[in-house]
C-alpha positions in Angstrom: -7.8 200.7 170.4 -5.3 200.6 173.2 -8.4 199.8 175.7 -9.0 196.8 173.5 -5.4 195.7 173.4 -4.8 195.9 177.3 -8.2 194.3 177.7 -7.6 191.5 175.4 -4.0 190.7 176.8 -5.6 190.6 180.3 -8.3 188.4 179.2 -6.0 186.1 177.3 -3.5 185.9 180.4 -6.3 185.2 182.8 -8.0 182.8 180.9 -4.9 180.8 180.1 -4.3 180.8 183.9 -7.7 179.6 184.7 -7.5 176.8 181.9 -4.0 175.6 182.9 -5.3 175.4 186.6 -8.4 173.3 185.8 -6.1 171.1 183.2 -3.8 170.4 186.4 -6.4 170.3 188.8 -8.7 168.0 186.4 -5.9 165.6 185.8 -5.2 165.0 189.4 -8.9 164.9 190.1 -9.4 162.3 187.4 -6.6 160.2 188.7 -7.6 160.1 192.0 -11.1 159.7 190.9 -10.1 156.5 188.9 -8.2 155.1 192.0 -11.2 155.7 194.2 -13.6 153.8 192.1 -11.4 150.9 191.7 -11.0 151.2 195.5 -14.7 151.3 196.0 -15.1 148.2 194.0 -12.8 146.1 195.5 -13.7 146.9 199.1 -17.4 146.1 198.0 -16.3 142.7 196.6 -14.1 142.0 199.6 -17.2 142.7 201.8 -19.5 140.5 199.8 -17.0 137.6 200.0 -16.8 137.9 203.9 -20.5 138.1 204.2 -20.8 134.8 202.2 -18.2 133.2 204.4 -19.9 134.0 207.5 -23.2 133.0 206.2 -21.8 129.7 205.0 -20.1 129.2 208.4 -23.4 129.7 210.4 -25.5 127.6 207.7 -22.9 124.7 208.0 -24.0 124.1 211.7 -27.3 122.8 210.2 -26.6 121.8 206.6 -23.9 122.0 204.1 -22.7 125.1 202.0 -24.6 124.0 198.9 -27.8 124.6 200.8 -30.7 126.7 199.2 -30.5 129.2 201.6 -26.9 130.1 200.9 -28.1 130.3 197.3 -30.8 132.9 198.1 -28.0 134.8 200.3 -25.5 134.8 197.4 -28.1 135.9 194.7 -29.4 138.5 196.9 -25.9 139.9 197.1 -25.1 139.5 193.6 -28.2 141.5 192.7 -27.6 144.5 194.9 -23.8 144.8 194.1 -23.6 143.7 190.4 -21.1 141.4 191.2 -20.9 137.6 190.1 -20.5 135.0 193.0 -20.2 131.3 193.0 -19.2 128.8 195.9 -16.8 125.7 195.6 -16.2 122.9 197.7 -12.4 122.2 199.0 -11.6 120.4 195.6 -12.9 123.5 193.5 -16.1 121.9 192.2 -18.8 124.8 191.8 -21.9 123.9 194.3 -23.3 127.4 194.2 -23.9 130.0 191.8 -25.5 133.7 191.8 -27.0 133.3 188.2 -30.7 133.5 188.2 -31.3 130.1 186.2 -32.3 127.4 188.5 -30.3 124.8 186.8 -27.1 126.9 186.5 -24.5 125.8 184.0 -21.7 126.5 186.1 -23.0 124.2 188.8 -20.5 121.0 188.9 -17.7 122.9 186.9 -14.4 122.3 188.4 -11.7 125.2 188.6 -8.3 124.6 187.0 -5.3 123.3 189.1 -3.4 126.5 188.6 -6.5 128.5 190.1 -6.7 126.0 193.0 -2.7 125.9 193.5 -2.6 129.7 193.7 -5.8 129.9 196.2 -4.3 127.2 198.5 -0.6 128.8 198.3 -1.5 132.4 198.9 -4.9 131.6 201.0 -7.0 134.2 198.7 -7.2 135.8 195.4 -7.2 139.6 194.6 -6.5 140.2 191.0 -7.5 140.7 187.4 -7.7 137.4 185.7 -10.3 135.1 183.9 -9.5 132.1 186.1 -7.6 130.1 183.6 -10.4 130.3 181.0 -13.5 130.0 183.2 -14.9 133.5 182.1 -14.5 134.6 178.6 -12.9 138.0 179.4 -10.7 139.4 182.3 -12.5 140.5 185.5 -11.4 141.5 188.9 -11.7 138.5 191.1 -11.6 138.4 194.9 -11.8 134.6 196.3 -11.6 133.6 200.0 -11.6 130.3 201.8 -14.9 129.3 203.9 -13.9 127.6 207.3 -16.3 126.2 209.8 -16.4 127.4 213.5 -14.1 124.8 214.2 -11.7 125.7 211.6 -12.2 123.1 209.1 -11.9 124.3 205.4 -15.6 124.0 203.7 -14.8 125.5 200.5 -14.2 128.6 198.7 -16.2 131.8 197.6 -15.3 133.8 194.4 -16.5 137.2 193.6 -16.0 138.8 190.5 -16.8 142.2 188.7 -16.6 143.0 185.0 -13.9 145.5 184.3 -16.5 147.1 182.0 -18.6 148.0 185.0 -15.7 149.8 186.7 -14.9 151.6 183.4 -18.5 152.4 183.1 -18.8 154.0 186.4 -15.4 155.9 185.9 -16.7 157.1 182.3 -19.9 158.6 184.1 -17.9 159.9 187.0 -15.6 161.5 184.3 -18.6 162.9 182.1 -20.0 164.5 185.5 -16.9 166.0 186.3 -16.3 167.4 182.7 -19.8 168.9 182.6 -19.2 170.5 186.0 -15.7 171.8 185.1 -17.1 173.1 182.0 -19.6 175.1 183.6 -17.1 176.3 186.5 -14.8 177.2 183.4 -17.2 179.2 181.8 -18.4 181.2 184.7 -14.7 181.7 185.6 -14.0 183.1 182.2 -16.9 185.2 182.0 -15.8 186.7 185.3 -12.2 187.2 184.0 -13.9 188.9 181.0 -15.9 191.4 183.4 -12.8 191.6 185.6 -10.3 192.3 182.8 -12.4 194.9 181.3 -12.8 196.6 184.6 -9.2 196.6 185.3 -8.2 197.7 181.8 -10.4 200.8 181.6 -8.7 202.7 184.4 -5.4 201.9 183.1 -6.2 202.9 179.7 -7.4 206.4 181.1 -4.0 206.7 183.0 -2.1 205.9 179.7 -4.5 208.8 178.0 -3.8 211.0 180.8 0.2 210.4 180.7 0.2 211.3 177.0 -1.8 214.6 177.8 0.8 215.3 180.8 3.9 214.9 178.1 2.2 217.6 175.9 1.9 219.9 179.1 -2.2 219.2 179.9 -2.2 218.7 183.3 -6.0 219.3 184.0 -7.1 215.6 183.1 -7.9 213.3 186.0 -8.9 209.5 186.0 -12.5 208.8 187.4 -12.7 206.2 190.3 -16.0 204.9 189.1 -17.9 203.3 192.1 -15.3 204.5 194.6 -13.0 201.4 194.2 -11.1 200.6 197.4 -8.9 198.0 195.7 -5.4 198.3 194.6 -6.6 199.8 191.3 -8.7 202.4 193.2 -5.5 203.1 195.4 -3.4 203.4 191.8 -6.0 206.0 190.5 -6.0 207.9 193.8 -2.2 208.0 193.7 -2.3 209.0 190.1 -4.9 211.8 190.4 -2.7 213.0 193.6 0.6 213.0 191.3 -1.5 215.0 188.7 -2.5 217.6 191.2 1.0 217.8 192.3 2.1 217.9 188.7 -0.4 220.9 188.0 0.7 222.9 191.1 4.4 222.4 190.0 3.6 223.7 186.6 1.6 226.7 188.0 4.4 227.4 190.3 7.1 227.0 187.7 5.2 229.5 185.4 4.8 231.8 188.1 8.5 231.7 189.1 9.6 232.4 185.2 7.0 235.2 185.4 8.4 236.7 188.7 12.0 236.1 187.7 11.4 237.7 184.5 9.8 240.8 186.0 12.5 241.2 188.6 15.3 241.0 186.2 13.5 242.9 183.6 12.8 246.0 185.7 16.6 246.8 186.7 17.8 246.1 183.2 15.5 248.2 181.6 16.5 250.9 184.1 20.0 250.4 183.5 19.8 250.2 179.5 17.5 253.2 179.4 19.8 255.5 181.6 22.8 254.4 179.8 21.2 255.0 176.3 20.0 258.5 177.5 23.6 259.4 178.9 25.2 258.0 175.6 22.7 259.9 173.0 22.7 262.9 174.9 19.1 262.8 176.1 20.1 263.3 179.6 22.2 266.7 180.3 25.9 266.3 181.5 24.9 268.1 184.6 22.5 265.2 185.7 24.6 262.5 184.6 26.1 261.8 188.0 22.5 261.4 189.3 21.6 258.9 186.5 24.8 256.9 186.9 24.0 256.6 190.7 20.6 255.2 189.7 22.2 252.9 187.4 24.5 251.8 190.2 21.6 251.3 192.4 20.0 249.2 189.9 23.0 247.2 189.1 23.5 246.6 192.8 19.7 245.4 193.0 20.4 243.0 189.9 23.4 241.6 191.8 21.5 241.2 195.2 18.8 239.2 193.2 21.3 236.7 191.5 23.2 236.7 194.7 20.0 235.5 196.6 19.2 233.1 193.8 22.4 231.4 194.2 22.0 231.4 197.9 18.6 229.6 197.4 20.2 227.1 195.5 23.1 226.6 197.9 20.8 226.8 200.8 18.8 223.8 199.7 22.0 221.6 199.4 23.3 223.0 202.6 20.5 222.6 205.2 19.9 218.9 204.2 23.5 218.3 205.8 22.6 217.3 209.4 26.1 217.3 210.2 26.2 220.9 210.6 23.9 220.7 213.5 24.7 221.1 217.0 23.7 222.5 220.6 24.1 226.2 220.9 22.6 228.9 222.8 19.5 230.5 221.1 19.3 233.6 223.5 22.9 234.6 222.6 22.2 233.9 218.9 19.2 236.5 218.8 21.2 239.1 220.8 24.1 238.9 218.3 21.8 239.1 215.3 20.0 242.1 216.6 23.1 244.3 216.8 23.0 244.2 213.0 19.8 246.3 213.0 20.9 248.9 215.4 21.6 251.7 213.0 18.5 250.9 210.8 16.3 251.0 214.0 17.7 254.2 215.0 17.0 255.4 211.5 13.4 254.8 211.8 13.3 255.4 215.6 12.1 251.9 216.3 12.1 250.4 219.8 13.4 246.9 220.2 11.4 245.2 222.9 13.2 242.1 224.0 11.4 239.4 225.8 14.0 236.9 226.6 14.0 234.6 229.6 16.7 234.9 232.3 17.8 231.3 231.7 19.4 231.0 228.5 17.8 228.4 226.1 19.8 225.8 224.2 18.7 224.4 221.0 20.0 221.6 218.5 20.1 223.0 214.9 22.3 224.6 212.1 23.5 227.9 213.9 24.3 229.7 210.8 20.9 228.7 209.1 19.1 229.8 211.9 20.9 233.1 212.2 19.7 233.5 208.7 16.2 232.8 209.8 16.3 235.4 212.6 17.9 238.1 210.3 15.5 237.7 207.6 12.3 237.9 210.1 13.9 240.8 211.8 14.9 242.5 208.6 11.2 242.1 207.2 10.1 243.6 210.4 12.1 246.6 210.3 11.1 247.3 206.6 7.6 247.5 207.3 7.3 248.6 210.6 5.8 252.0 211.1 8.0 255.0 212.0 8.2 255.5 215.8 6.9 251.7 216.5 8.1 248.8 218.4 9.3 245.6 217.4 9.0 242.7 219.8 11.2 239.7 219.8 10.0 236.9 222.2 11.9 233.7 223.3 10.2 230.9 225.3 9.8 227.2 225.9 6.7 225.1 225.7 6.0 221.3 225.3 9.9 220.6 224.5 10.2 223.0 221.9 11.8 226.8 221.7 9.4 229.2 220.4 10.8 232.5 218.7 8.1 235.2 217.9 9.0 238.4 215.8 6.2 241.0 215.9 6.0 244.5 214.2 3.3 247.3 214.0 2.7 248.2 210.5 0.2 247.7 207.5 -1.9 244.6 208.1 -1.0 241.8 205.3 -4.1 241.1 203.5 -5.7 237.8 204.4 -5.4 236.6 200.6 -1.5 236.9 200.7 -0.8 235.1 203.9 -1.1 231.5 202.3 1.5 232.6 199.6 3.7 234.8 201.7 6.4 232.3 202.0 6.6 231.4 198.2 9.4 232.3 196.0 9.6 236.0 194.5 5.9 236.5 196.2 5.4 240.0 197.3 2.3 241.5 199.0 0.8 244.9 198.0 2.5 246.7 201.0 5.8 245.0 200.0 5.5 246.4 196.4 4.7 250.0 197.6 7.3 250.2 200.4 9.9 247.7 199.7 11.4 248.5 196.4 14.9 246.5 197.0 13.2 243.3 197.9 13.3 240.3 195.6 10.8 238.1 197.6 13.2 235.4 198.7 13.8 236.2 202.3 10.6 234.5 203.6 11.0 231.6 201.1 14.6 231.0 202.7 13.1 231.0 206.1 10.3 228.4 205.3 13.0 226.4 203.7 15.5 226.2 206.6 12.6 225.8 209.2 10.9 223.0 207.2 14.5 221.1 206.8 14.6 221.0 210.3 11.1 219.4 210.7 9.9 222.6 212.5 7.2 224.7 212.1 6.6 228.4 211.2 3.4 230.4 211.2 2.3 234.0 210.4 -0.5 236.1 211.6 -1.5 239.6 210.5 -4.5 241.5 212.0 -5.2 244.9 213.3 -1.8 246.3 212.0 0.0 243.9 214.0 2.0 241.2 211.8 3.8 238.2 213.9 5.8 235.5 212.7 6.5 232.5 215.1 8.6 229.5 214.6 9.8 226.6 216.5 13.1 224.8 217.3 13.9 221.4 219.0 15.5 221.9 222.3 19.2 220.4 223.2 19.0 217.1 224.8 20.6 218.7 228.0 17.9 221.1 228.1 15.4 218.5 228.3 17.2 216.4 230.6 17.6 219.4 232.7 14.0 220.1 232.7 13.5 216.6 233.6 15.6 216.6 236.6 14.0 220.0 237.9 
């Protein structure tokens, strides 16, 4: 039903546009056509009159203008053009006529004084007239004087055309136009019908898909029949891309809810269970301190989770503020951040291998946000590094960028986990088994910060070595110094 409605409206709109266009074009065409036909008839009559005057002037050298030869000339012209032609002397008496009768009824007739006065005053006639009753109806008349080679007035030639001939020619022209216009209009409407249907079908599919989206079904897609490359095809592709993104967003939303529910439920269940055990006497008095400590640990874990979630919310607003970015010494920042891990590294007997360049590297970024990035990456490395192993922090420059690498030796991250390692609340198997305090937001924060700086971060994990590498833009001073060197 919707498809029919869209299709019908599309067709009506297109048909109305086509019809209005044809009416406007047709009106202009018919007016121009009428003007053209009248102009063509007048030019033909004018040429006939000129030919008669030339022939009469030439024949006058041998005989007068009433000669039989001139009669043959005007009769031939009249037959070929459909005009009526007659010749008068200088007084307006008809001496020759193009009628087929040998004894023409017009011979000897004299035109009225008004006609002769008009001709003598204006020098010629070019108008619609009946020549003061000479013709029974109004005709278009062209009249010109006939002069000898010496300039002597010999007479006048009159060429006339019945207006019905002009109207008949115009009507014939009009019917040809109407027939051609009707055929073209029919084809245009047929094409409009096909095009409207083709245009409406994908739009209706999008409307149906949108209603399904509103009910939470993001699996539907609009088919691009025939691989259309026009605007509708582009719209279909964009709509399907939007559907893909909506489906992914819905999947992430469900995963987010499931993860956050799990992370919140675990400490809350532990706290409630231990508290109930203490209150109802299930837990002995001698063990209360131990379980109260466990409750305190779970409470702190819950607090960290809530705090980290708030940090994520604040971070997303903060990292978009480019006014916080400035030039700073990345080498110095790394050294200061690593001081925070001295005690933890000592506990696991970890060796920190710092591979920093002699010349300090200046970068342009938000120093607080980059501190968070380095802290989270090193914290991740300390958590998962084997006892008595090495953590390597490498800093170098390449192609106008600063590169920071954090590498640890521990369990290899499963290849299936690597694409999701920066997702919110994602934990790999090794993280779940070893990192009981983590909430799965550290690497998500890292990815968010680096992306907000329009930079890249990558992770690899093979043969027990896991490495994170991210880039930062060098400061303008560093770039200028490199150029001068």
